[in-house]
N, C-alpha and C positions, 0 to 999 in steps of 0.2 A: 346675363341679368340675374340678379340674386332674387329668390322669392323669400318674402317676409311673412312669417307666421303672425297670426292676430297678437299672440303675447308679446310682439316684438314692437308693436306699433305704440309710439308715445302719444296717448290720447290727450294728455295735458298740452303738449306742444301743438297738437293738431287742433284743438280747442281755441288756444290762444292765437293761432294763426287766423282762424276763422272769424274770430270776435275782434280782431285788430280793427281800430277805427280808421287810421290813416294807412294808406298803401304806397310804396315806392313804386316807380315804374317796374321794378323787378317782380315785386308782389302782385301786381296787377297783371303781368304777363303770366305768371304761375298760377294765379287763381282764376283768371277770367280768360286767358288765352289770347289777349291782344299783344302782339309783338311791340317791343319798343319803337320800332319804325312806324308802325301803324299808329301807336299813341302820339307820336310826333306829328304825323300828318293830320290826326284829329284834332290836335290842339291848335292847328292853325286857323287864322281868322277866316279864311276862305272855304273851309271845310263845311260841307253840307251836315255833318253828323259830329258837330263840335263837342268833345268831351269834357266835362266839367273837371277842373283842376285848380291847384293852389300852388303858387309859386312863392317859395320862401327865399327872400334875398334875390339875388340873381342866378342862383345855382340850383336850387333844390325843387323837384317837381313832387307834389304829394297829391293823392285822390282820396276823397272822403268815400268810405265804402258806401254809406247812405246816398250820397250824391249818385255814384256809379250805379248802384241799384235802382234808383229812381230813374235815371237816364236810360237804361236798358229797358225798363218797362215803358217809358215814353216812346222810345224807337220800336215797339213791337210792330211787326208786320202781320196783319190779319189776311187770311186767305178769302177769297171770293165767295 
């Protein structure tokens, strides 16, 4: 594994990625840690944790960053 110095980090690319409004399943996996398999299960009607998503045509799945952030807050589990 290659160590990257701070001077090598592309801050513009990192900022653009974090402010991206629409996320693909790959983006959601990289940024939030939900595998594509888990995403598919959470999109099913019978899922208890139905994740908000948009389907473009019959092929493309996209997630709104704002919807995902709100969904995560709604599903917060509080300790006793």
